[in-house]
N, C-alpha and C positions, 0 to 999 in steps of 0.2 A: 769215570775219566781223571786221571792224576794230574794235576796243575805239575807244571813244568816252567822251570823261569823263562822260557820265551812268552808265554802267557802271562807272566805280572805284570800290572803297570809299570813303566819306568819313573822313574824319579823325574819331577819337573827341573827344569832348569833351576838354579839361586837366581833371586830377582833381588837387586840392590838398590841401595837408595845412592841418587848420585849427590854426593858431598864429594866435597874436598876439604884439606887441613892445610891452612896459611903455614909458612915455616914464622917462627919466631919474628925473624928479621923483618920479614913483609907486614906481618902485625903491625909491627914497632913503627914501621914506614907508612904506615896506612894511617895509623892512631896520630902522627908527627903533622901529616898533611891534613890531617881533619883540623887541628887545631890550628896551623895557621891560615887555611881557607875562612874558620870561622872571624879571627883577628882580621882576616883581610878585609873580608865583607861586612864586618858586625856595622860598619857608618853608616853603607849600604844600604842595609836592612833599616836601621834606624832611618836612613830620610824618606824609605819607602813606607816606613808605617807612619810619619809625617805627613807624605800626601795622600795616603789613606785616609786618613783620619781628619785631614785639614777643612774638609767640607762636603755635605751630604749632594752638593754638585757636583764636585768632581774627584773619578774612581775609586769612591767609598767602599765598591764591590772590591775592591782589591785586598780589603781586607779578610775575603773569606779565602782569597785562591791558596793561598800557602798552608793552613789546615787542612783544606779541600784535597790538593794533590797530596800531601801527606798520606791520610786516609785509603787514598785510590790508590796509592804506589802499595799501602801496608795490605790492602785488601786482593791486590793482583799478587801478591808473593807471597802470602802470608800459607797458602795450602801447596806450594811448589818448592816439596823438595825434592821433588824429580829433576831439578835443575840446577847442577854445581853451582857454586860459588866460586867463583875464579875471575881476578882481574885482567882486565886487556889493556894493552897500552896502547890502545886506537882512541881513548881515554884524552891522550896529551893530543889528540889532533882537534880536538875541543877546547880544551885547557889554555892552549900556548894560545890562541887568537883572546879567548877569554882576558888572559891575562895581561895581553897588549892593547888592549881594549881599557880596560883598568888603569893600567899607567898612564895612557893616554887622556882618561878625562882626571887625574890627578893634576896633569897640569893646563886641564880645561876648565874643571870643579864645575861640569854641569850636570854632575852626578846619576846623569839619566844614562850616558854610556857606561857607566858604572854597573847600574841595573840590568841594562843589557847585556853584558859580559856575566853576568849572575846567572842569570836563566841560561845563557850559554853555557858557561860552566856545570850546571846541574847533569846533564847527558853526559858530559866529561868526566864527570865525579861518578856517574852509576856504570859507566865504562871502566873506569878504574878500580871500583870497588867490587862491582857486582858482575863482570863482564857481559858479551855482548848477548846472550842466549835472556839473561834476566834484562836486560837494560832491553829489551826487543818487546818484553810485554810491558813496559810499563810506557813506552813511547807516549802515548796519548796524555799522560797525567805528567810528563815533563812538557809536553807541549803546551799544556793548559797553563801553565807557569807565566807564558807569553802576556795572558791575561791578567796579568799580577800589575802590568809596565803602566804606570802615568802615560798618557799621550798631551805632551807641550800644547797649548792651544796653539802655537803659531805656526804648528802643523796640521792644524785643522781649522783653522779660523774658515776657510773656504765653506766647508762643511758644516760650520757651524750656523755661517750665514742663511745656506741654504734652508737648513731646518728651522728657521726664527723664520724665514720667510713663508714655509709650507704651514708651520704653527698659526703665524698673523692670517694666511689666506683660508686658512679650514677655518678658523674662529668666525673671521667677518661674513662668513657664510651660514656658519649654524646658528650665532647669538642673534640677528634678526629672527629668526623664524622661534626664538624665544620669545622675544619681543623687547629686546633690550638692542636700543640705537648703537649703533657703531661706527664710528669715524675711523680711519685707518691712517696713518700719517709712516711712513716706514715699517720698520719694525714694534711701533707704538699702538695701541688699540686706545683709544678714547670715548669713553662714555660720560654720560650727563655729569655721572657724582665724581670723575677721576678718571687715570690713565694709567696703562697697565703696560710697561714696554716687557718685550721676549728679548730678555740680553743672552750673553753667551750660556752664563748658566743657567736659563730656562729654556734653552734650544731644546733640550732631551737626548743631547749628546750621552749624557752618563748612562742614562737610561738605556739609551742604544748600546755603549759598549758591552753594559752589563747584558743584557738581552742576547748578544751575541757569544760570549760567554757561556750564558746557561744554556743557549742553541747549540753550538758544541757538544756540550756535555749530555743534551737529552739525545743529539742525533747519535754519540756514542754508545750509548745504552739503548738507542730505536731498536726492535724487533725485526722491522724492515727495511730497507732501502728507499722505498715512496716516503714510509714518515722522516726518514733522516733528511730527505731532498725538501720534504713540506716542512719540516720546522727550521733548518737554514733560511729556506726562502722566504717564510713568513717572517720571522722574529723581527727586521728593523720597520716591519709597516706594523707588526703590535707593538712595538717602541714607539715608536711614532702618532700611533693614533693614542697612545696612553699619555702620553705627552699633549697633544690637542684636548684631550679632554683635562686634561691637569687646566691647560689655560682656560678654556671655556667655564671651567667651576672658581676659577678667581676672578675671571674678569666677572662673573655672576654676581660672587659675593663683594665685589669693588662697588657695583650695582646697588648692591642690597645694604650694604652695612657701611660704606664709602671705602677709600682710599686708605684708612688707617688698618685696614682688617688684613694688610700686606706686610705689617711692621707686627704681627703675632705669630704663635705657631702654627699658624695656619698655611703661613708660606712653605716653610720648609717642611711642615707635616705633607703637603702638597707630595713634594718629589717623592718621598716614601711613597705614597699612593701609587704613584706610576711604576715602581718596582714592583706595587703587591698587587698591582692587577697583571704585567705583563708576564711577570713569573709563570702563573699557576698557568694562564693560556698556552704559554709554551712547552710546559710536561704535559697539557692534556693533549695538544698536539703530536707529541714524542707518540701517544699508546704505552700501549703495555711494553713494558723493558725486556731485552734478549735474558735467556737464561743465563743464572751464571755456570763456568765452566764447573764441572765437578770436579773434587779436591782430589789430588794423587794422594792415596796414602803412603807414608814413610813407614815401607816393608826394608828387612832385614834378612840375610843369606837364610834359607831352610834349611833346619836343620830336622835330624831325623826322628826327633819327638813329632813335630810338627807337621808329618806327613801323616 
């Protein structure tokens, strides 16, 4: 039986990579916008760094948020050559209020408004530089940047007080079981050999804030909806329990070695311990992570030699 043209396999349709080339004037404009944005928000970034490194008790986790966000964005976009890079004017819908907040903060000197403006501007810049499809891919990393914002004590004063009372109440129940006599006065725990005040810095709020950031990250990578809900609900209780354990250990050390122990590295070191204890438990509750999306190969038009 002779082969005829109708029985020959048809050439597959050409597959092209979704890429776009910007005109030179657009590239120059985007470079100019980038330089201006860096100059505009450099003082804000410096202020944020100062808040993150001020103390282990306040927003120390924020130091790790920017590199984590950058790494996640790179992971999401590195193998997506199928999505075009094309700027969207919708970015100005976020950049305009962000710049307005920054201008307001210039007169008020709160620095926090400018930091909020910076976080709000990130998706705006993403839309402007990368376009809507690619911005949609990195929505979660952009959201995670919110946890880099320091929360002023005045906005969380009630929560701090509640956390302090919870720590004192829990310690006053558990410590007598360990043979340590405790007298409670407000948020201060008195022992025979000294006293320990559960102040705002020791309330566990910093651990709670960091735990919620890690819980959101873990929920995002969890393989099942049940795990996501479990992690988000359990994270606050894990953080509170870790801080309670820290208070119990410190009071026990005061009873054993005297109040001078609080002037050593043990006091700040116990704060790091709460992070070291709470975060692995949150990761464990998240279970196995969902499989990463298969990379999309960069393919060009097929030629006759490729068939």
